C-alpha positions as CSV (number, residue, x, y, z in Angstrom):
1,T,0.3,-0.1,0.1
2,T,1.0,3.0,-1.5
3,L,0.3,6.0,1.7
4,K,0.5,9.9,0.3
5,R,2.1,11.8,3.2
6,P,0.0,15.5,3.1
7,K,1.7,18.3,2.4
8,R,1.0,20.2,5.9
9,M,-0.1,19.5,9.5
10,R,-1.6,20.7,13.2
11,I,0.9,20.4,15.3
12,I,0.2,20.8,18.6
13,L,3.9,21.7,20.3
14,S,5.0,21.8,24.4
15,V,7.5,21.5,27.0
16,R,8.4,20.7,29.4
17,N,9.7,22.7,32.7
18,P,11.8,21.1,35.0
19,T,8.8,19.9,37.5
20,R,7.7,18.0,35.0
21,Q,4.3,20.7,34.5
22,R,3.5,20.6,30.9
23,E,2.5,24.0,29.3
24,C,0.9,24.5,25.5
25,I,2.6,27.0,23.6
26,S,1.8,26.8,20.3
27,A,-0.6,25.6,18.0
28,S,-0.6,26.4,14.7
29,T,-0.8,24.1,11.3
30,F,3.3,23.5,10.1
31,D,4.5,22.3,6.5
32,L,5.8,19.5,7.0
33,H,9.1,20.2,6.0
34,Q,9.8,23.7,8.3
35,P,12.2,22.6,11.6
36,T,10.8,22.5,14.5
37,S,14.6,22.1,16.7
38,G,14.6,23.7,20.1
39,L,11.0,22.2,21.2
40,D,10.3,19.3,22.3
41,R,7.5,17.5,20.0
42,R,5.6,16.5,22.7
43,I,2.1,16.1,20.6
44,L,1.3,15.7,17.3
45,L,-2.1,16.6,16.3
46,H,-3.4,15.2,12.7
47,K,-7.3,15.8,11.7
48,P,-7.7,14.1,8.6
49,Q,-11.1,13.4,7.1
50,S,-12.5,10.0,8.3
51,S,-12.6,7.4,6.4
52,L,-15.4,5.5,8.1
53,R,-17.7,5.4,6.0
54,N,-21.4,3.7,5.5
55,T,-20.9,1.6,2.6
56,A,-23.3,0.1,0.3
57,D,-22.9,-0.4,-3.4
58,K,-24.8,1.9,-6.0
59,H,-28.2,0.2,-6.0
60,G,-28.3,1.0,-2.2
61,R,-27.3,-2.6,-1.3
62,Q,-25.2,-4.4,1.5
63,S,-22.4,-6.8,1.6
64,R,-24.2,-10.0,1.2
65,N,-22.3,-11.1,4.7
66,A,-23.0,-8.2,6.5
67,S,-23.2,-9.4,9.8
68,H,-25.5,-6.9,10.7
69,R,-28.3,-9.5,9.6
70,L,-27.0,-12.4,12.0
71,I,-27.8,-10.0,14.9
72,P,-31.6,-10.9,15.5
73,F,-32.3,-7.3,16.8
74,M,-30.2,-5.6,14.5
75,N,-32.4,-3.4,12.2
76,T,-30.3,-0.9,10.9
77,P,-28.3,-1.4,7.1
78,L,-25.1,-0.6,7.3
79,S,-25.9,2.4,4.8
80,E,-27.9,4.0,7.8
81,K,-25.2,3.3,10.9
82,S,-23.9,6.1,12.6
83,S,-21.3,8.5,11.1
84,P,-18.1,8.9,12.2
85,E,-19.1,12.2,12.9
86,A,-22.0,11.5,14.9
87,I,-20.2,8.5,17.0
88,R,-17.4,11.3,17.5
89,Q,-20.3,13.2,19.3
90,R,-21.2,10.5,21.5
91,F,-17.7,9.2,22.8
92,D,-16.9,13.2,23.7
93,A,-20.1,13.5,26.1
94,D,-18.8,10.6,28.2
95,V,-14.7,11.3,29.1
96,E,-15.2,10.8,32.8
97,R,-17.0,7.1,32.4
98,F,-14.6,6.2,30.6
99,S,-11.9,7.7,32.1
100,N,-12.3,5.5,35.0
101,L,-9.7,2.0,35.1
102,E,-11.9,-0.6,36.6
103,T,-15.5,0.2,35.2
104,G,-15.0,2.4,31.9
105,Q,-16.4,-0.4,30.1
106,S,-19.1,-1.2,32.7
107,A,-21.8,-2.6,29.2
108,T,-18.7,-5.3,27.9
109,I,-18.3,-8.4,30.0
110,D,-15.1,-8.9,31.9
111,A,-13.6,-6.2,30.3
112,P,-11.1,-5.9,33.2
113,L,-9.8,-9.0,32.7
114,A,-10.0,-9.1,28.4
115,M,-7.5,-5.6,29.3
116,E,-5.0,-7.6,31.8
117,L,-4.7,-10.1,29.2
118,I,-4.1,-8.3,25.9
119,T,-1.6,-6.6,27.9
120,H,-0.2,-9.3,29.7
121,A,0.0,-10.9,26.7
122,A,1.9,-7.9,24.5
123,R,4.5,-7.8,26.7
124,A,5.2,-12.2,26.8
125,A,4.4,-12.5,22.6
126,T,6.9,-8.7,22.0
127,P,9.3,-8.8,24.9
128,E,11.1,-5.7,23.7
129,I,8.4,-2.3,24.0
130,N,9.1,0.6,23.3
131,R,6.6,2.3,21.1
132,I,3.2,1.7,20.7
133,L,-0.3,3.1,19.1
134,D,-3.8,2.7,21.1
135,I,-6.6,2.7,18.3
136,G,-9.4,3.8,19.8
137,C,-7.5,4.4,22.4
138,G,-10.6,6.8,24.8
139,A,-9.2,7.9,27.9
140,G,-5.5,5.0,27.2
141,N,-7.0,3.1,29.9
142,N,-4.8,0.3,28.0
143,S,-1.7,2.3,27.5
144,I,-1.9,2.7,31.2
145,R,-2.3,-0.9,32.3
146,L,0.3,-1.4,29.4
147,I,3.0,0.9,30.3
148,R,1.9,-0.6,34.3
149,T,3.0,-4.0,32.9
150,C,5.9,-3.1,30.7
151,K,7.5,-1.3,33.6
152,H,9.4,1.6,31.7
153,D,9.0,4.2,30.1
154,I,7.1,3.9,26.0
155,D,6.2,6.4,23.2
156,C,2.9,5.8,22.9
157,D,1.0,7.7,20.1
158,L,-2.9,7.4,20.9
159,C,-5.5,8.1,18.6
160,D,-9.4,8.6,18.7
161,L,-11.7,10.0,17.1
162,S,-12.5,12.6,19.8
163,R,-10.8,15.2,20.9
164,P,-12.1,15.5,24.4
165,M,-11.0,12.0,25.0
166,L,-7.5,12.3,23.5
167,D,-6.9,15.5,25.4
168,R,-7.6,13.5,29.0
169,A,-6.0,10.7,27.7
170,M,-3.0,13.1,27.3
171,L,-3.3,14.0,31.1
172,R,-3.4,10.4,32.6
173,V,-1.0,8.5,30.2
174,S,1.4,12.1,30.4
175,A,1.2,10.9,34.3
176,E,2.8,7.0,33.7
177,T,5.1,7.9,30.9
178,K,8.4,10.0,30.0
179,G,8.0,8.9,26.9
180,V,7.2,10.5,24.0
181,I,3.4,11.1,23.8
182,R,1.9,12.1,20.3
183,L,-2.4,12.6,19.5
184,F,-3.7,12.1,16.1
185,E,-7.6,12.7,15.3
186,G,-9.1,10.6,13.4
187,D,-9.2,7.4,11.8
188,F,-5.8,5.9,12.0
189,R,-6.4,4.0,8.4
190,S,-6.2,8.0,7.6
191,I,-3.0,9.4,9.5
192,P,0.4,8.8,7.6
193,L,1.8,6.7,10.5
194,E,5.4,5.6,9.6
195,E,5.8,1.4,8.4
196,S,7.1,-1.4,10.2
197,S,7.2,1.6,13.6
198,Y,4.9,-0.4,16.3
199,D,6.5,-2.9,19.0
200,V,3.1,-3.5,20.1
201,I,-0.9,-1.9,18.5
202,L,-3.7,-1.9,20.7
203,A,-7.4,-2.1,19.9
204,A,-9.9,-2.1,22.5
205,A,-13.5,-1.5,21.7
206,V,-13.2,-0.1,18.2
207,L,-12.7,-2.1,15.7
208,H,-16.7,-2.9,15.7
209,H,-16.5,0.5,13.9
210,L,-16.0,-1.1,10.0
211,R,-18.9,-1.7,8.2
212,D,-18.2,-3.6,5.1
213,A,-15.1,-6.6,4.2
214,D,-13.5,-4.0,2.4
215,D,-13.3,-1.6,5.5
216,W,-12.1,-4.9,7.8
217,E,-9.4,-5.6,4.9
218,S,-7.9,-2.2,4.5
219,A,-8.1,-2.0,8.6
220,F,-6.2,-5.0,9.1
221,R,-3.2,-3.6,6.0
222,K,-2.7,-1.1,7.4
223,I,-2.0,-2.4,11.3
224,H,0.0,-4.9,9.6
225,Y,2.2,-2.2,7.6
226,L,2.6,-0.4,11.2
227,L,4.1,-3.4,12.9
228,K,7.2,-4.1,12.8
229,P,8.4,-7.8,11.8
230,G,7.9,-9.9,15.4
231,G,5.5,-7.4,16.5
232,S,1.9,-7.9,17.8
233,I,-1.9,-6.6,17.8
234,W,-4.5,-6.9,20.4
235,I,-8.2,-5.8,20.4
236,T,-10.3,-6.7,23.1
237,D,-13.9,-6.2,21.2
238,L,-18.0,-7.3,20.2
239,V,-18.2,-10.2,17.8
240,T,-20.7,-12.4,16.1
241,H,-20.6,-15.9,15.4
242,E,-21.1,-17.8,12.4
243,H,-24.0,-19.9,13.1
244,P,-27.2,-18.1,14.3
245,S,-28.6,-20.5,16.5
246,V,-25.9,-20.0,18.7
247,H,-25.5,-16.9,17.6
248,T,-28.9,-15.7,19.1
249,L,-27.8,-18.0,22.7
250,M,-25.3,-16.0,22.8
251,W,-27.1,-12.5,22.7
252,K,-29.2,-13.2,25.2
253,R,-26.7,-14.1,27.8
254,Y,-25.1,-10.7,27.0
255,G,-28.7,-9.2,27.2
256,D,-29.3,-11.1,30.9
257,Y,-25.8,-9.4,32.3
258,L,-27.1,-6.1,30.9
259,E,-30.6,-6.6,33.3
260,G,-28.1,-7.8,35.4
261,I,-26.6,-4.7,35.8
262,G,-28.3,-2.1,34.6
263,G,-32.2,-3.7,34.5
264,P,-34.0,-3.9,31.6
265,D,-34.1,-0.1,30.2
266,Y,-30.3,-0.5,29.9
267,R,-30.7,-3.7,28.3
268,Q,-32.6,-1.6,25.7
269,T,-30.9,1.0,26.0
270,V,-27.1,-0.4,25.0
271,F,-28.9,-3.0,22.2
272,D,-30.5,0.0,20.4
273,Y,-26.4,2.2,20.2
274,I,-25.7,-0.9,19.1
275,D,-27.9,-2.0,16.5
276,K,-27.6,1.8,15.3
277,E,-23.7,2.3,15.8
278,D,-22.1,-0.9,15.7
279,S,-21.2,-3.6,12.8
280,P,-19.0,-6.2,14.6
281,R,-17.8,-9.3,12.4
282,S,-17.4,-13.1,14.8
283,L,-14.0,-13.7,15.7
284,T,-13.6,-16.4,13.5
285,F,-13.7,-13.8,10.4
286,Q,-11.0,-11.5,12.3
287,L,-8.6,-14.0,12.8
288,E,-8.8,-15.5,9.3
289,L,-8.5,-12.2,8.0
290,M,-5.5,-11.7,9.9
291,R,-4.0,-14.4,8.3
292,R,-4.5,-13.2,4.7
293,V,-2.9,-10.1,4.8
294,G,0.5,-11.4,6.3
295,F,0.3,-12.4,10.1
296,R,2.6,-15.2,11.1
297,T,0.3,-16.0,13.7
298,V,-2.5,-15.3,15.6
299,D,-4.0,-16.0,19.0
300,I,-7.5,-16.1,21.2
301,L,-7.2,-14.9,24.6
302,H,-10.4,-14.9,26.4
303,K,-14.1,-15.3,24.7
304,N,-17.3,-14.9,26.9
305,S,-20.8,-14.4,25.1
306,C,-20.3,-12.2,22.4
307,F,-16.7,-10.1,23.9
308,A,-13.4,-11.7,22.8
309,A,-9.6,-10.5,23.1
310,F,-7.4,-11.9,20.9
311,G,-4.1,-11.2,19.3
312,A,-1.5,-11.9,16.0
313,I,2.1,-11.5,15.7
314,K,3.9,-9.9,12.3
């Protein structure tokens, strides 16, 4: 894949004083060839046009294997799913909830366990971790957990659609590492990140926003492109199932879980926004796709109902 480097980017520059207090000194649009010597390039904020899309063919038909058709309560076609802007607005308003390391994903079954598993698996599979990319980083929970697991400073690139989430992630992650932290606002597939530059990529509760098969393949190809040889990708996410009866069973279990923590109204609220916003695929689909784009090893860490933790090594 050939990636075009943009001529101009929006860059926020900041410096540290001796007490590690940060003060923002500039926020402007710079020519990428213009030198920025003398300043610590602590934050790089790139805001491209998002390439996430609601995809249908020229007649408005959806992909024949669109997984949303298997989900009993999911009636919204891919072409009418929430736009990236609508998703951004929802997360802009939910920063506080996602800033809690333990309860930020209360609607996700086994969220704390899944976070623990992907961070420890990253450490085991990629012993030398110096630079990571966190896709859909939210308020930085997964990066924080990985830094604490590694017990040394790590350079972190944090990517999210939501600027308030990125701002909160910056505050929280910078308290955990002295490494370079860069912020990227937008869809990671549209951002000119460097080839073979990351030891580990994290993608927690984000890939279910991909739409058709081309979206999914482009995402996994970009992830493979960005990882160093021997680097690894670790994912926790909502998943569907291939057999309709198994799928129905698992989503009933998820509904029971939601009712148990918030009652029938909470269950319906969560199912409604999944119907409107999400388009998950099966775990088997994603594992097969990772092999197809070039990953040499894939592994499943955990699965409970319609949530899974898994990964792959380049």
